[in-house]
N, C-alpha and C positions, 0 to 999 in steps of 0.2 A: 549585428552579431557583437557581443561584448569583447572589448579589446583584451588580449591575453594578459598583459601586465596587470591591469587593475582586477581581472578575475582571479589571478594567482594570489594578489594581495588579499583579496576577500576570503579566499580559502584559508590562507595563512592566519589571518586574524580570527577566523572562526575556529580554527583548531586549537587556539588557546584555551577554548572552553572545555576541552577533554582531558581526562586524567587517567586513562587506562594503565594499568601496570602489567599488562601483557600485550603481545602482538595479536590485537583483537581483529579477526577476520570473520565475525560470525554475526554480522548485521542482518543477514537474511533470516536468522532465527530470533535475535533479540538485539535491538539497537542500543548503542551507548548514550546515556543521557548527557547533554551538555551541563556545565556548571550552573547555568541560569535555571535550568529545570530543576536541578537538585536544590538549589537555593530557594526556589519558589515553593516547591513541595514542603521543604523543612519549615519555611516560614508560615505556610498554611497550616501545618500540623501544630506549631506553636500557637497559633491564633485559635484553633479549634481546642487545643488542651487548656487554654487560658479562659475558655467560656466566651470568647469574643467573636466567634463565627457568626456570620450573618448570611442566610441562604441566598438572598438576591445577589450578593457580591460575587458569587460563583458565576453569574451570568457573563461576567466581563471576559474571564478567560475562555469561556465557550465562543463568545463573539469574536474574540481575537484569533482563536484557532480557526474558526469558520472563515474569517477574512484572509488569513495567511494561506490556508489550504486552497481557497478559491484562486488566489494569486498563482499558486504553484501549478494548478491544473487549467488556468485559463478561462474560468467562468465567473459569474457573479456569486457573491455570498448568498443571495437568495436561492441559488440553484444547488446549494450544499445542505444536506441533512447530516445530523450527528446522531451516533449510536455507540454501541459497544463491540459488535461482532459483524464480520463479513456475512456469515450464514443467515443472520437475521434479515439483512437487506436482501440477500439473494432469495431467501424464503418468501419476501414480499412479491418479488418478480415471479417466482414459480407459482405462487398461489393465484397470480393474476391471468396465467395462461389459459386459453380456452381448452376444453376437453379435446384430447386427440391431438395436441400439439406435438410438433417435432422440435426437439431441442438438440443443437449440434454443438459438441464440445471436443476438446483435445484429449487424446489418449493419455491416461495417467494424470489428468488435471487434479489439482488440490480439492480435497473432498468438501470443504466449505463452499465451494463453487458448485460441485457435482451432486451432493447428497440432497440439497433442496429440491432438485429436479427429479432425481430418482424416486423421491418420496411421493411424487405426484402420479406414479404408475397406475394407481387405482382408478384415476380419471382418464386413462388412456394416453397420458403424456409419454411420449417415446424419447429416450435419450440416445443419440447416435454419436459414437466416438470415432474419431479419425486422427491420424497423425498430425501434430501441429502444423507442420509444413504444408499439409494438404487441406488445411481448414477453409481458406478462401474459395478453392476450387470444388469444395464439397457443398457449398450453400446452393440450395434449389429454391424454387418458389414455394415448396412444401415446408421449408424451414421457417418455423415461427420466430425462433430466437437462437442466437449464438451466444453461449455462456463460456467465457475463456479468460484466463489470466493474461495480462499484457506481458509479463515475464514469468516463466515457469519456475515454481518453487524448487523442484527437485534438482534441476540442472542449469538454470538461468537462461534458457533459450528464450529469445525475444520474438513474439508474434509479429508477423508482417501486418501491421496495423492499416497502412495504406491499402493494401490489397484486400483486407477484410472489410474496410469501409466501402471500397468500390463494389465488392461482390454483394454485400448486404443491401447496399442502396439499390443495386439493379434488381434484386429479388424481392424488395419490400420487407426485409427481414430486420428486426430489431437486435441490438447487441447489449449484453450485460458484460462489461470489462471489469475484471478484478485487478486493481492497481496496487495490490499489497506489496508486491516485489518490485514495483516500477517507481511510483511517485517518490521523490527524494533523490532519484539520480537520473531517471529516465524521463525527458519531457513528454508528457502526455496532455493532450488537448481533449478534456473530457467532454466537450460539447459535440464532438464528433460521434458520440455514442449516446444511445437512449438513457442507459443506465451505467454507472460506474460504482464500485465500492471498494474501499481499502482500509486495512487496519493500520493504527498509528504507531505501534510499539516496535516496528522493525526499522525501516528506512526514514521514518518521520521522528525517530528518536524520542518518542514520548513513553509514558508509562503504559502498561497494559490496561485496557479499559476504554480506549478511545477507537473510534472507527468513523469514517466519512462515507457518504454516498452522494452522487450527484444524480439528478433526474432532469433531463431536457425538458423545456417547457411544453413541447408537443407530446410528451409522454406522461405528464403529471396525472392525467385522468385515466391512464391504463392501469394505475395501482391503487389498491384499496389500504388505507393506512391502518392495518389490522392492529398494530401495537400502539395506536394513538392514546396519549395520556395528556396530562396538563401541559407538558412541555411542547406538545405539537400545536397548541393553540397560538392564534395570532398574537395575543398578548398573554403569555403563560401565566402571570400572576393574577389574571382575571378569569383564568380558565380552570380553576381549581375545583370548583364545586358545580354541579348541576348542569342541565342542558340549557339550550339547544347546542348541538355540535357546532364549534366555532374554530375551525382549523386554520392554520396559517395558509396564505394564499400560495406561497411557492413551495419549494422542497422542504422547507421547516415543518410542514405538515407530517413528515415522516421521521421527525426527531423522536428520540426516546429520552427519558429523564436522565441527565448526566450523572456519571460517577464523578462527583466533584473534584476530588483531589487529582484524579487522572488528568482532568482538563486543566487544572492549574499547572502541571508539569508540561502538558502538551503545547500550550500557547508559546511560551519562549522557545521551545525547540523548533516549532514551525517558523516562527519569525526569524530565527537564525538561518534556517535553510532558505527562506524567501529572500533574506538579505544577501546570501551568496549568489542566488540566482540559479535558474534551471540549467542553462547552458554551461555555467561554470561547474556546477555539481556533476553533470554528465561528463564533461571533459576530464575532470579530476578522477572520477571513479573509474571510468573506462580506461583512461591512461595508466593508472595504476595496474589495472587488471592486465593490460597489455604488456606493461613492463614485466610483471611476474610471468605471463605467458612466454615472452621471449627468453626469459632467464632459464626456463625449464624446457625450451626447444619446442614450443607450441606457436602456431600462427596467431596473429591478432585476431580479436573477436569484436562483437558489438555489444558485450554485456559487462556489467559490473560484478557478475557472479561467475566463477570459474568451476567447472565440474570435472573432476579427475579420477581416472582408474589408478589406484594406487596399490603398492605391494602390502602385504600383511605386516602389521606392526607399525604401520605409519601413523595411527592415531596415538600410539604410545610415545612415538619419537616427538610428535608435535607437542603433546602434553608436557614431555620433559623439557622441551625448549621453550615452553611458554607461549606457544602459538595456539590461539583458540579458533576452531573451526568446527564444522559439523560433518557427519555422514548422512547422506540422504540417498535413497534408492540404490544403496550399495556402492556409492562413490563418495569421494571427499568433496565438500562444497566450500569454497572460500568466497567471501563477499568483501569487496573494497568499497569504502564510502568516505565521507567527509573527514572523520577522524584520522583516517589512515595517510601514511607518508611513503616516500620512496623506500625508507629503511624497512617499513613493515613488509613491502613487497619483496624486497631483497632478502630479508630474513626468512620468509616463507620459502622462497625459491632455494635458499642455502639448506634449509631443513630437508626439503623434498628432493634434493639432488639424488638422482639414481632410484628414486622411488616412484616416479610417475611412469606408468606403462602405456 
């Protein structure tokens, strides 16, 4: 376990990278870019504008991003695929299901995880929704796949991943875990699951247009790389023209051609997070969320996201006070992350005094 003092020092050092002019508690919608990300993208724009951009040079930020993400989720870089959207990776898993499969998911699941499976209804694929807390107990030998978010987007509830792993291993069921609202603050060991996928523009603090997937070695051959292009080749720069099919040996076979400038920005953001460390990121974010919870009379929780039933007019009061948050599923959603401080938690609690129902 990382010593508390050095961990706090890493957090403080990393916070110098951020320059929000608001009390920003909306990472669950859009993450704040660190200064190194802004600088990298601005430099890349200048290089492009000057006519000095060289396409193979963009491979470097992709490789850096892949390595830093692999460190955050505890796998090898070879187990990580890159793309642009969660639904595209979920769609690969959905398309690979046998006809008549049963997919188990949480009630109210984010639709990028849900819709790709509902779209398979014509093949007899059935989606069964149960409350998140009941998910492990609902797994049966008839369940082909569990598709669920590690952390629910609407309200920040954290899935019982240990119980889910135990239940699915006993039943011989694979899991697709959406990590979009988790990796960056919640330690997730991706190799416990056949498939994971997560977007980069929220808790990973990158520009929109980056997404990651992990595919465990024993699940590689369960998926067909329907979107394979030149970047899915073992050596992309010799995979540009003609057959035969020559895909990468590992999860890179599921890569799609990267949106270059997005990856230029993603690499330094991920390296900043990896440098702080998974445990320190978790303790910092949940610690701030619990500080806020205590200030408004709520018990401590296990999530960096706080969902609140608030009185009418609260959104206007927050806006007037310069506190940025979101309304989701009829409730106020606050998200605490690396850029935030004790002052942010206290300011939000001050504005929300008497408004939490």
